[in-house]
Every structure is written in C-alpha cells, then in structure tokens.
C-alpha positions as CSV (number, residue, x, y, z in Angstrom):
1,M,-9.5,6.9,-9.2
2,L,-10.9,3.7,-7.6
3,Q,-8.7,0.7,-6.7
4,P,-9.6,-2.8,-5.7
5,I,-10.1,-3.5,-2.0
6,D,-9.2,-7.2,-2.2
7,L,-8.6,-7.7,1.5
8,R,-8.1,-11.2,3.1
9,I,-7.4,-11.1,6.8
10,E,-7.1,-14.3,8.8
11,R,-7.1,-14.8,12.6
12,R,-6.6,-18.0,14.6
13,I,-8.8,-17.6,17.7
14,A,-8.5,-19.8,20.7
15,A,-12.2,-20.1,21.4
16,S,-15.2,-22.1,20.2
17,I,-17.0,-21.4,17.0
18,G,-20.1,-20.5,19.0
19,T,-18.2,-17.9,21.0
20,V,-16.7,-16.3,17.9
21,W,-20.1,-16.3,16.1
22,A,-21.6,-14.6,19.2
23,C,-18.9,-11.9,19.0
24,L,-19.9,-11.3,15.3
25,T,-23.7,-11.3,15.8
26,T,-24.5,-10.0,19.3
27,P,-24.9,-6.2,19.3
28,A,-23.4,-5.7,22.8
29,L,-20.4,-7.8,21.8
30,I,-20.1,-6.1,18.4
31,A,-19.8,-2.8,20.3
32,D,-16.8,-4.1,22.2
33,W,-14.7,-4.8,19.1
34,F,-16.2,-2.7,16.3
35,F,-18.9,-0.1,16.6
36,A,-22.2,0.2,18.6
37,V,-24.7,-0.7,15.9
38,D,-28.3,-1.8,15.6
39,F,-27.4,-5.3,14.3
40,R,-29.7,-8.2,13.9
41,P,-28.6,-11.5,12.5
42,E,-31.3,-11.6,9.8
43,V,-30.9,-11.6,6.0
44,G,-32.1,-8.2,4.7
45,H,-31.4,-6.4,8.0
46,R,-29.9,-2.9,7.4
47,F,-27.9,-0.9,9.9
48,R,-25.5,2.1,9.9
49,I,-22.0,2.3,11.3
50,A,-21.5,5.9,12.4
51,G,-18.4,7.7,13.7
52,E,-16.3,10.8,13.3
53,P,-15.6,11.6,9.7
54,V,-11.9,11.4,8.6
55,S,-10.1,11.8,5.3
56,G,-11.2,8.8,3.2
57,W,-14.4,8.1,5.3
58,R,-17.5,10.2,5.3
59,G,-18.4,9.2,8.9
60,W,-21.0,6.5,8.2
61,T,-21.3,3.2,6.4
62,D,-24.6,1.6,5.4
63,V,-24.6,-2.1,5.8
64,E,-27.0,-4.9,4.8
65,V,-26.9,-8.5,5.8
66,L,-27.0,-10.4,2.5
67,E,-26.3,-14.0,3.6
68,L,-26.3,-15.7,6.9
69,E,-25.3,-19.4,7.6
70,P,-24.8,-19.7,11.4
71,P,-22.3,-20.2,12.8
72,R,-20.0,-20.4,9.7
73,R,-20.7,-17.5,7.3
74,M,-22.1,-14.0,7.0
75,L,-22.0,-11.7,4.0
76,W,-22.6,-7.9,4.2
77,S,-23.1,-5.2,1.6
78,F,-20.8,-2.4,2.8
79,D,-21.4,1.1,1.4
80,C,-18.6,3.2,3.0
81,C,-18.0,6.0,0.5
82,A,-20.0,8.1,-2.0
83,E,-17.4,7.7,-4.8
84,A,-18.0,3.9,-5.2
85,E,-20.6,1.2,-5.3
86,A,-21.2,-0.9,-2.2
87,S,-18.5,-3.5,-1.5
88,H,-18.9,-6.9,0.1
89,V,-17.5,-8.1,3.5
90,L,-17.5,-11.8,4.1
91,F,-16.9,-13.4,7.5
92,E,-16.1,-17.2,7.4
93,L,-15.5,-19.3,10.4
94,E,-14.0,-22.8,10.5
95,Q,-13.7,-24.8,13.7
96,K,-10.2,-26.4,14.0
97,Q,-9.1,-28.8,16.8
98,D,-7.8,-26.1,19.2
99,H,-9.0,-22.8,17.6
100,V,-11.4,-21.1,15.1
101,R,-10.1,-19.9,11.8
102,L,-11.7,-16.6,11.0
103,L,-11.3,-15.3,7.5
104,L,-12.5,-11.8,6.6
105,S,-12.7,-11.0,2.9
106,H,-13.5,-7.5,1.7
107,D,-14.0,-7.0,-2.1
108,G,-15.0,-4.1,-4.2
109,F,-13.5,-0.8,-5.3
110,V,-12.8,2.4,-3.4
111,P,-10.5,5.4,-3.5
112,A,-6.9,4.7,-2.4
113,L,-7.2,6.5,1.0
114,T,-10.4,4.6,1.8
115,R,-8.6,1.3,0.9
116,R,-5.8,2.1,3.3
117,L,-8.3,2.9,6.1
118,L,-10.2,-0.4,5.5
119,D,-7.0,-2.4,5.7
120,E,-5.9,-0.7,8.9
121,G,-9.4,-0.8,10.4
122,W,-10.2,-4.4,9.7
123,S,-6.8,-5.5,11.0
124,A,-7.3,-3.7,14.2
125,Y,-11.0,-4.7,14.6
126,L,-10.3,-8.4,14.1
127,T,-7.5,-8.2,16.7
128,E,-10.0,-6.8,19.1
129,L,-12.6,-9.4,18.2
130,A,-10.0,-12.2,18.8
131,G,-9.1,-10.8,22.2
132,L,-12.8,-10.5,23.2
133,A,-13.5,-14.1,22.1
134,Q,-10.5,-15.5,24.0
135,R,-11.5,-13.8,27.3
C-alpha cells in the first residue's frame, strides 16, 4: 500500500545563496553531500543515483531536472521505486540577512518503508549539505 511522502525539510545555512546553489548543482560538491552523479544544471537532464540496495530501495533512482531557476529553485522528477510513479523533489533557496533558508519538499506516493528511508535520507543529506556550504 502506498502512502504520501509529503516531506518538508528546512535548513538555515550560514552561507551565501551562490555557495548553497553551487553545492546543489556542481557534481563534485553534490558527491560530497549526496551521491556521485552525472548532474548537469539543465532542464531535461537525466541522471541516475546508484547505491547498495536496501529494503525499501532497489539501489537506484532515476532523476530528471524539470525546472531550474538559478539560484533560487530546482525541481526534480524522482523515480525511486518500482511500486509507484515518480515523485517530485523541490529545492527552494531564499537569501536572508545572515543565512540562506533552504526548503526541500518531496511529494508523491511510495511504500511505507521507502517513505521512512526518504525522511531519514533527506534529513541526513541536507545536514551534510549545510555543513559543506558553511565550510
């Protein structure tokens, strides 16, 4: 049975919006906080996240860049499991006086175990991204 993903994770990052955007869109930096991927900041670009399969994840996710508004917004199609349609991951950045507000939204439907993995994974990945951007 599928359940809604409906994740909203926010981070306050003591860095410039350009630095945080670079962490989200530069392959070498993406590898430092997420996975080593063949990412290009271009609408229509497709790439695959690959890793060791675990319960709830088949070991790969097919991603497509659907929208790109540098340095404020990026939307991905995120196909992480065979049991459900592709979901959507949205990164939104907002420059504040002394930090960047990063909001990740992940919407769609997946099995319960996959939902838990996404929650744990995105929380950990965004903590890594924030640390990288602040260095």
